[in-house]
C-alpha positions in Angstrom: -27.8 59.4 -110.5 -24.1 59.3 -108.6 -22.1 61.9 -109.8 -20.6 63.4 -113.0 -21.5 60.7 -115.8 -20.1 58.1 -113.3 -17.9 59.8 -111.7 -18.5 60.2 -107.9 -18.1 63.2 -105.8 -15.0 62.0 -104.0 -13.3 61.3 -107.3 -14.1 65.0 -108.9 -12.7 66.6 -105.8 -9.8 64.3 -105.8 -9.4 65.0 -110.0 -10.0 68.4 -109.2 -7.0 68.8 -105.8 -4.7 66.9 -108.3 -5.1 69.4 -111.3 -4.8 72.6 -108.2 -1.4 70.9 -107.1 -0.2 70.5 -110.7 -1.1 74.0 -111.3 0.9 75.2 -108.1 3.8 73.0 -109.3 4.0 74.7 -112.7 2.9 78.6 -111.5 6.7 77.6 -108.7 8.1 75.8 -112.2 7.6 79.0 -114.2 9.1 81.8 -111.7 12.4 79.5 -111.0 12.7 79.2 -114.8 11.9 83.4 -115.0 14.6 83.9 -112.3 16.8 81.8 -113.8 19.8 83.1 -115.7 21.3 81.9 -118.7 25.0 82.8 -119.9 26.2 81.8 -123.5 29.2 83.1 -125.9 30.1 82.6 -129.4 33.4 83.2 -131.2 35.1 81.7 -128.1 34.0 84.5 -126.1 33.9 86.9 -127.9 30.5 87.6 -127.4 28.8 87.4 -123.7 25.2 87.7 -123.4 23.0 87.2 -120.0 19.1 86.2 -120.5 16.7 86.0 -118.1 14.3 82.5 -118.1 11.5 85.5 -119.6 14.0 85.6 -122.7 15.2 89.3 -121.9 18.6 90.1 -122.6 20.0 91.7 -119.3 23.4 91.9 -120.4 26.5 91.9 -123.8 29.9 91.9 -123.5 31.5 92.4 -126.5 36.0 92.2 -126.9 37.1 95.2 -128.6 38.9 93.1 -131.1 36.3 91.8 -132.1 35.2 95.0 -132.8 36.2 95.4 -137.1 34.1 98.5 -138.7 35.5 96.5 -142.2 32.9 92.8 -140.7 30.2 94.1 -138.7 28.2 91.4 -140.2 31.2 88.3 -138.4 29.9 90.6 -135.2 26.3 90.6 -136.0 26.5 86.9 -136.5 28.6 86.2 -133.1 25.7 88.2 -131.5 23.1 85.8 -132.8 24.9 82.8 -132.5 25.1 83.7 -128.3 21.7 85.0 -127.9 20.5 81.5 -130.1 22.3 79.7 -128.1 20.7 81.1 -124.6 17.4 80.7 -126.0 18.0 77.0 -126.8 19.3 76.5 -122.9 15.9 78.2 -122.1 14.0 75.9 -124.0 15.9 72.9 -122.6 15.7 74.0 -118.9 11.4 74.6 -119.8 11.4 71.0 -121.5 13.3 69.6 -117.8 11.1 71.2 -115.8 8.0 70.4 -117.8 7.7 67.2 -119.4 4.6 65.9 -120.6 2.8 69.1 -120.5 1.8 70.5 -123.9 2.8 73.4 -124.8 1.0 76.5 -124.3 0.2 75.3 -120.4 3.3 76.3 -119.2 
């Protein structure tokens, strides 16, 4: 009986080597993404945030003029919008570096 289900030993080894290379590339891409800083803002720069590729918020800056005790909801909306924008940027970068990979592989 030759190899595994008709695959020769050399073919199986090549397949395993390719899988290992792909796994190593995924690990490098993951590390690059995690070390990338994403910047987003809302309200024309009234709220600015920084987030890393691990989706950890690393900085929030709020211009004093946007802080209105009578309109806290607006400030909340600006913070949410900037965080959502940073998450969108991370998703775009992830799609860029992992085209064609099933969602759970990265």
